N, C-alpha and C positions, 0 to 999 in steps of 0.2 A: 482528384482531378479538379481543374478549374470549373467553376459553376456555382449555382446558388448554394449548395451545401457547404462548399469551402468558404464562400463569402459569409454565410451565416456563422460558421464556427470561428473564422478569423475575426469577425466583428465581435463575437462574444469574448475572445481572448483580449481584444483591445478594451472592451468594457470592463473586464476583470483587472486590467492593468498588468497582465503577465505576458512577457514577451516569450515567444517560442520560435524555434528555427523552422518548424513545419508541423503540419497536421497530416498524419499518414494513415493509410488503410493497414489493417493488421489481418491479413488473410489467414484463416484457420480452417483446416480441412477436417472433415469427419464430425458431423453433428453441429448443432447450433451452439454458438458461444456468444454470450452477451457480455463484453468486457471492454475496458479501455484502460490505458495506463499512460503515465508520464515518464519519460526517460531523460536524464541529463539534468545537471545542476546549474549549468551556465546557460543564459538565455539563448545564445546563438547555437548551442549544441543541445537544446531542449526540444524534445518532440513529444507530441501527444498522439497516441495510437488508438484507433477504434477498430473493433472487429466489424466485418461487413454486415453481420447479422444485426448488431446494434445500430449501425448507420441506417440500415434498411427498415427495421421494424419499430424503431422508437419515434414517437412524435417529436417535432422540433423542440418543444419546451423541455421535454425529458432529456433529449440529447444535450441541450444547453446545461441542464442540471448536472449531468454526468461530466461534461466538460469542466464545469465549475468545480466539481469535486476534484478532478485531476489537477486543475490549475491551483486549487487550494493546497495540494501537496507541495507544489512549487513555491507558492506565495509564502507558506509557513515554514519553508526549508526542511521539510520532512526527510528528504533524501540525505541531507547533511546530518540530521539527527540520527538517522539509521546508521550512517557510516560511523559517526562518533560512538554510538552504542556498540557496534561491532568491534571497534578498536578497543574500547574500554573493557568490554567483557572478555576479550581475548587477553588483554593485559592482566586483568584480575585473575583469570584462570591460570595463566602462565606463572604469575607471581606466587599464587597460593599452592601450586602443584607440589612443591617440596614439603612445606610444613604439613599440609593436609595429607600428603603421601605418607609421611612419618606417622601421622595419627591413624591412617588407614592400616598401616603395618601392625598396629596393636590389636587389630581384629584377629581372633584365632583363625589360623589356616592361611592367612595372607602373607606370612613371613617368607613363604617359599616363592612368592611372586617377585620377580626382579624389581629392583628399586625404580628403574626408569619406566617400567611397565606400570607399576603402581602409580607413579606420578602422572603418567599419561592418562590412566583410567580416572584418576581424581580430576584432572583438568577437563576431560571430556564430560564427566558427570556434572561438574560445576558449570560448564558451558551450557549443558542441557537444561539445568535448573534455571540459570539466568535467562536463557532464551525463552523457555516455556512460561515462566512467571513474569519476569520483568519486561521482556519484549512483548508478551501478550498484552500487558497493561499499556505500554507505550504505543503499540500499534493501534489498539482500540481508541486511545485518546487522539491519535493523529487521524484516524478514520472519521471520528466524530467531528473534529475540527474541519476536515475536508468536506464532510457532508454540509456543515454550516456554510462553507464557501460556495458549495454548489447551490444551496438554497438561496443564498444572497444573490448570486448571478442569475438564477432562474427567476427570481422574484423582482429583478430590476431594482433592488434596494428594499423591497417589501418582504421582509424575512418570513412573515406568516404565509403569504402566498407562495413564496419560494419553497418553504418547508413542505407545503402540500405537494408541490411539483416534485420535490426530491423524494418524498414518500412514494409518489406514483411511479417514479423512475425505479426505485428499489423494488416496488411491487411488480413492475414490468419485468425486471430481471428474474425474479422468482417465478412468475407465471410463465414467461416464455422459455425459461431454462428447465421448467418442471421441478423447481425446488419448493419444498414445503416452507412457506414463510414463517411458520411457527417453530421450525427446527432451529436448534441452537447454532449460532454462527461461530 
């Protein structure tokens, strides 16, 4: 809705130099959810969504840090990177399914499996490995880059001050959602 909160968030978007089509509430039912996300790769079709719990319970500086994180995904083209990764891993898995399926057929007991089923199983296994290992690495790198963007926006150019605010925002997510901050992510 129009008001001070929208003005604050729209001003932060302008400060970050990232155009968005809108800032929207993300109503989630059943329990507390502290989350935000950016949708869309084109500025006019790009939206930032905030859960009601995050908007209500986070102090303004931490909200700006979270917004900066989401805008960092847009600024650094992470959605395009994720799309390219999905297309590339699909292409690699599809291309390798035949030769690796033949190799799989040399495993005793697999010769009774139909060739197209073997190829499909190989493609799925290769996709699983690529997404678990490679996407895990890529995703963590993008999240760290987005965290730096959040710190930059929250600190108004003072990265040290912004990093403290970003750390507080991540701590608030853990505390308010009941997540052990020492648990692996």
